[in-house]
NUKOL-910113 format. One record per residue: x, y, z of N, C-alpha, C in turn. Coordinates in steps of 0.1 Angstrom, whole numbers, padded with zeros to 4 digits, always signed. Last residue first. Example, Ala and Ser with C-alpha at 12.3 -4.5 7.8 and 13.67 -1.06 7.14 Angstrom:
2
+0128-0022+0071+0137-0011+0071+0129+0000+0079;+0132-0057+0078+0123-0045+0078+0132-0033+0078;
//
This chain:
207
+1238+0794+1229+1252+0792+1234+1252+0789+1249;+1210+0776+1215+1216+0786+1224+1230+0783+1227;+1194+0774+1187+1205+0767+1194+1212+0777+1202;+1175+0788+1173+1170+0780+1183+1181+0773+1191;+1190+0801+1153+1184+0809+1164+1180+0800+1175;+1212+0798+1133+1206+0787+1141+1201+0794+1154;+1225+0821+1124+1213+0817+1117+1205+0806+1125;+1239+0847+1143+1238+0833+1140+1224+0830+1134;+1262+0873+1144+1249+0869+1142+1249+0854+1138;+1279+0897+1166+1279+0887+1155+1265+0881+1155;+1292+0928+1176+1280+0919+1174+1282+0910+1163;+1311+0944+1200+1311+0936+1187+1299+0927+1187;+1314+0974+1216+1306+0962+1215+1307+0956+1201;+1342+0987+1234+1334+0986+1222+1326+0973+1222;+1365+1009+1248+1354+0999+1251+1345+0999+1239;+1399+1015+1247+1386+1016+1240+1377+1005+1244;+1424+1035+1259+1415+1024+1263+1402+1025+1255;+1457+1044+1249+1442+1046+1249+1435+1033+1253;+1487+1060+1256+1480+1047+1256+1465+1050+1257;+1502+1085+1235+1495+1081+1247+1488+1067+1245;+1534+1085+1221+1520+1083+1218+1513+1078+1231;+1561+1085+1225+1554+1098+1225+1539+1097+1223;+1569+1058+1223+1569+1065+1237+1562+1078+1237;+1557+1033+1207+1558+1047+1204+1557+1055+1217;+1557+1009+1219+1564+1010+1206+1565+1024+1202;+1542+1014+1242+1556+1010+1244+1564+1011+1231;+1524+1043+1248+1525+1031+1240+1540+1027+1240;+1523+1055+1282+1524+1056+1268+1525+1043+1261;+1500+1058+1310+1513+1056+1303+1512+1058+1289;+1467+1049+1313+1479+1052+1321+1492+1049+1313;+1445+1061+1287+1450+1052+1298+1462+1057+1305;+1418+1080+1277+1433+1080+1278+1436+1071+1290;+1391+1063+1260+1396+1071+1271+1412+1070+1271;+1364+1059+1240+1378+1059+1241+1382+1068+1252;+1337+1037+1231+1341+1049+1239+1357+1047+1240;+1312+1025+1207+1326+1026+1213+1328+1038+1221;+1289+1013+1195+1289+1020+1208+1303+1020+1214;+1299+0984+1175+1289+0994+1179+1294+1001+1192;+1307+0964+1147+1312+0971+1159+1302+0983+1162;+1300+0931+1134+1298+0946+1133+1302+0952+1147;+1309+0904+1116+1310+0910+1129+1309+0925+1127;+1308+0874+1099+1302+0887+1100+1302+0893+1114;+1340+0859+1094+1327+0859+1099+1321+0873+1100;+1365+0867+1084+1356+0859+1075+1342+0857+1081;+1373+0902+1090+1372+0888+1095+1362+0880+1086;+1374+0928+1085+1378+0919+1074+1378+0904+1079;+1368+0942+1108+1359+0943+1097+1362+0934+1086;+1391+0936+1123+1379+0930+1127+1369+0930+1115;+1410+0953+1110+1412+0938+1109+1399+0931+1113;+1400+0978+1117+1400+0974+1103+1402+0959+1102;+1403+0978+1144+1390+0979+1139+1389+0974+1124;+1432+0977+1145+1423+0966+1151+1409+0966+1145;+1439+1001+1133+1442+0989+1126+1434+0977+1132;+1429+1018+1153+1424+1019+1140+1427+1006+1132;+1446+1011+1174+1432+1008+1176+1425+1009+1162;+1470+1020+1164+1469+1006+1166+1454+1002+1168;+1467+1047+1163+1468+1040+1151+1466+1025+1152;+1465+1052+1191+1454+1056+1182+1455+1048+1169;+1476+1023+1210+1477+1036+1205+1466+1039+1195;+1457+1003+1234+1467+1005+1224+1467+1020+1220;+1433+0979+1245+1442+0991+1248+1452+0991+1237;+1398+0971+1248+1411+0969+1241+1420+0981+1243;+1371+0953+1258+1380+0964+1262+1394+0961+1256;+1340+0943+1246+1354+0941+1245+1361+0954+1250;+1311+0923+1246+1317+0935+1252+1332+0934+1252;+1292+0911+1221+1305+0908+1228+1310+0921+1233;+1260+0898+1213+1269+0909+1216+1281+0905+1224;+1244+0881+1189+1252+0878+1200+1262+0890+1203;+1213+0875+1176+1223+0885+1177+1231+0883+1190;+1199+0851+1154+1202+0855+1167+1214+0865+1167;+1174+0851+1128+1188+0850+1133+1188+0854+1147;+1148+0856+1120+1156+0846+1112+1170+0844+1117;+1138+0873+1140+1129+0863+1133+1137+0852+1126;+1160+0873+1168+1152+0880+1158+1145+0869+1151;+1172+0873+1201+1166+0865+1190+1158+0875+1181;+1202+0880+1217+1189+0886+1213+1184+0879+1200;+1221+0869+1245+1217+0868+1231+1203+0874+1228;+1239+0888+1268+1227+0881+1265+1223+0881+1250;+1275+0889+1260+1262+0894+1266+1250+0885+1262;+1307+0877+1267+1295+0876+1259+1283+0882+1267;+1336+0897+1271+1326+0889+1276+1314+0889+1267;+1369+0907+1277+1360+0903+1267+1349+0894+1273;+1397+0928+1284+1385+0921+1289+1376+0918+1277;+1420+0937+1272+1420+0937+1286+1408+0928+1291;+1438+0930+1245+1424+0929+1249+1424+0927+1264;+1462+0952+1230+1459+0941+1240+1444+0942+1244;+1476+0956+1197+1468+0960+1208+1467+0948+1218;+1489+0951+1173+1497+0956+1184+1489+0961+1196;+1474+0939+1154+1474+0953+1154+1483+0959+1164;+1476+0912+1161+1482+0916+1149+1483+0932+1147;+1460+0913+1185+1475+0910+1186+1482+0915+1173;+1435+0917+1174+1441+0927+1183+1456+0925+1184;+1432+0894+1159+1431+0907+1152+1437+0918+1161;+1432+0875+1178+1443+0875+1169+1444+0889+1161;+1408+0882+1191+1420+0883+1198+1432+0884+1189;+1390+0875+1170+1391+0889+1174+1404+0891+1182;+1395+0847+1170+1398+0855+1158+1399+0870+1162;+1385+0840+1195+1400+0839+1193+1404+0847+1181;+1359+0845+1191+1365+0853+1201+1380+0852+1199;+1354+0824+1173+1352+0838+1168+1360+0847+1178;+1357+0802+1190+1366+0804+1179+1366+0818+1173;+1334+0806+1206+1348+0807+1212+1358+0809+1201;+1314+0801+1186+1316+0814+1193+1329+0816+1199;+1308+0778+1175+1320+0785+1169+1322+0798+1176;+1285+0766+1184+1298+0760+1188+1310+0767+1182;+1266+0781+1171+1267+0782+1185+1281+0777+1190;+1281+0794+1140+1271+0786+1148+1275+0787+1162;+1285+0826+1123+1290+0815+1132+1279+0807+1139;+1279+0833+1090+1274+0835+1104+1279+0823+1112;+1288+0828+1065+1296+0837+1073+1291+0839+1087;+1269+0812+1054+1281+0806+1058+1291+0815+1066;+1249+0832+1049+1247+0822+1060+1260+0815+1064;+1261+0844+1027+1260+0852+1040+1258+0842+1052;+1257+0824+1008+1271+0829+1012+1271+0836+1025;+1230+0823+1007+1237+0811+1012+1251+0815+1016;+1225+0848+0996+1220+0845+1009+1227+0833+1016;+1236+0845+0971+1241+0855+0980+1237+0852+0994;+1219+0825+0961+1233+0822+0962+1240+0832+0972;+1194+0839+0961+1196+0827+0969+1211+0824+0971;+1200+0859+0942+1197+0863+0956+1199+0851+0965;+1204+0843+0919+1215+0852+0924+1213+0855+0939;+1178+0833+0916+1189+0824+0919+1201+0832+0925;+1164+0857+0910+1161+0850+0922+1172+0840+0926;+1176+0863+0886+1178+0872+0897+1175+0865+0910;+1167+0842+0870+1181+0844+0872+1184+0853+0884;+1140+0847+0872+1145+0834+0877+1160+0836+0880;+1138+0872+0859+1134+0870+0873+1140+0858+0879;+1145+0864+0833+1154+0873+0841+1151+0873+0855;+1124+0847+0827+1138+0841+0828+1147+0851+0835;+1103+0866+0827+1103+0855+0836+1117+0849+0838;+1097+0887+0810+1108+0889+0820+1110+0877+0829;+1074+0878+0797+1086+0881+0789+1098+0882+0798;+1056+0874+0818+1061+0863+0811+1074+0866+0803;+1051+0901+0825+1058+0892+0835+1064+0880+0828;+1038+0909+0802+1051+0916+0806+1059+0907+0816;+1016+0893+0803+1025+0891+0792+1039+0898+0795;+1003+0903+0826+1009+0889+0826+1019+0887+0815;+0997+0928+0816+1005+0927+0828+1011+0913+0828;+0980+0922+0794+0993+0929+0792+1002+0928+0803;+0959+0909+0807+0967+0901+0798+0981+0908+0796;+0948+0930+0821+0954+0919+0829+0963+0911+0820;+0940+0946+0800+0950+0951+0809+0956+0940+0817;+0921+0928+0789+0932+0932+0781+0943+0938+0790;+0902+0927+0810+0910+0915+0806+0922+0918+0797;+0893+0953+0810+0900+0948+0821+0908+0936+0818;+0880+0953+0784+0891+0962+0787+0899+0958+0799;+0861+0933+0789+0871+0931+0778+0883+0940+0781;+0845+0946+0807+0852+0934+0811+0864+0931+0801;+0834+0966+0791+0842+0970+0803+0851+0958+0807;+0820+0949+0774+0830+0958+0769+0840+0962+0780;+0801+0938+0791+0811+0929+0784+0823+0938+0779;+0786+0960+0798+0794+0953+0809+0805+0944+0802;+0776+0967+0774+0784+0977+0781+0793+0969+0791;+0760+0944+0769+0771+0947+0760+0781+0957+0767;+0741+0946+0788+0750+0935+0789+0762+0938+0780;+0727+0968+0778+0734+0970+0791+0744+0959+0793;+0718+0956+0755+0727+0968+0754+0734+0970+0767;+0701+0937+0765+0714+0933+0757+0723+0944+0756;+0681+0953+0775+0689+0944+0784+0702+0940+0777;+0672+0964+0751+0677+0972+0762+0685+0965+0771;+0663+0942+0736+0674+0950+0731+0680+0958+0742;+0642+0932+0755+0653+0924+0749+0665+0932+0745;+0624+0951+0766+0627+0938+0773+0639+0930+0767;+0626+0973+0748+0626+0975+0762+0631+0962+0770;+0623+0963+0722+0635+0970+0726+0637+0971+0741;+0598+0950+0725+0609+0942+0721+0622+0949+0725;+0581+0972+0731+0583+0962+0741+0595+0953+0738;+0584+0986+0706+0588+0993+0719+0591+0982+0729;+0574+0967+0688+0588+0972+0686+0593+0978+0700;+0548+0965+0697+0557+0953+0697+0572+0958+0696;+0538+0991+0693+0539+0985+0707+0549+0973+0707;+0540+0993+0665+0548+1002+0674+0550+0996+0688;+0521+0973+0659+0535+0971+0654+0544+0980+0663;+0498+0984+0670+0503+0971+0675+0518+0969+0671;+0496+1007+0654+0497+1008+0668+0503+0995+0674;+0493+0996+0628+0505+1004+0631+0507+1006+0646;+0469+0982+0632+0481+0974+0629+0494+0983+0632;+0452+1004+0636+0454+0994+0647+0467+0986+0645;+0454+1016+0611+0458+1023+0623+0461+1014+0634;+0443+0996+0595+0457+1000+0593+0462+1008+0605;+0417+0993+0605+0426+0982+0606+0441+0986+0604;+0408+1018+0598+0409+1014+0612+0418+1003+0614;+0408+1016+0570+0416+1027+0576+0418+1023+0591;+0390+0996+0564+0405+0994+0561+0413+1004+0569;+0366+0991+0590+0371+0996+0577+0386+0995+0576;+0359+0961+0607+0364+0974+0607+0368+0979+0593;+0351+0935+0610+0341+0945+0603+0346+0959+0602;+0370+0923+0625+0369+0920+0610+0360+0929+0603;+0367+0930+0651+0377+0937+0643+0376+0934+0628;+0343+0933+0671+0344+0926+0658+0354+0933+0649;+0344+0949+0693+0343+0935+0695+0344+0927+0683;+0344+0975+0684+0356+0970+0689+0356+0955+0692;+0331+0988+0656+0327+0977+0666+0340+0971+0671;+0328+1021+0647+0337+1010+0648+0332+1000+0659;+0314+1044+0646+0309+1033+0638+0317+1020+0639;+0328+1062+0661+0315+1057+0667+0309+1045+0659;+0348+1070+0644+0351+1061+0655+0339+1055+0661;+0347+1071+0610+0340+1076+0622+0342+1066+0633;+0366+1082+0583+0365+1072+0594+0358+1078+0606;+0370+1101+0564+0356+1095+0565+0355+1085+0576;+0397+1105+0567+0388+1116+0571+0374+1111+0573;+0407+1082+0555+0410+1085+0569+0401+1095+0575;+0399+1085+0529+0393+1074+0537+0396+1076+0552;+0414+1108+0522+0400+1109+0522+0393+1098+0531;+0441+1098+0523+0436+1108+0533+0421+1109+0534;+0439+1063+0517+0443+1077+0514+0437+1086+0525;+0451+1030+0516+0444+1040+0524+0449+1053+0520;
//
């Protein structure tokens, strides 16, 4: 088909009900239109959807790569994590062994009395207060009144901090007592009221 044939084409002479009778130029134009329509519809219904799906897949691939990198990093450090966890478990078991059980509270009070005696102090009074339950342990306060010189009280506190059981000291007050320390006549006698707290792992077993 050349430009002359295209110029000689008269649309009024075309029988749209009988495409076989169309001149060559008309058939070529119709074929081009049909081809263009097929290409457009194919892209719109097939290639367009696949292009969107490709974008989704590419994004998913990026997410999977990031997830893989995180898991790979964890896998590389897995043995170190296991060793660290075992260390934590061992430390926790050691701490549990330092928590007195319900039937060891009287023994703990004796240990505190020995600490006072070793420091040259006297325990004037000692009494257990109401136990406080937490999620994994029970807190047992002990109100203590101890008398002695300044240095003797310091030694007593130091000895209590070194007890094999976990004991913490809280809310202390110190007042001047009557008289002087017998071993140091020039040193005033002091009265210290202090709360010692110990902790039990067997929270359900009451003293």
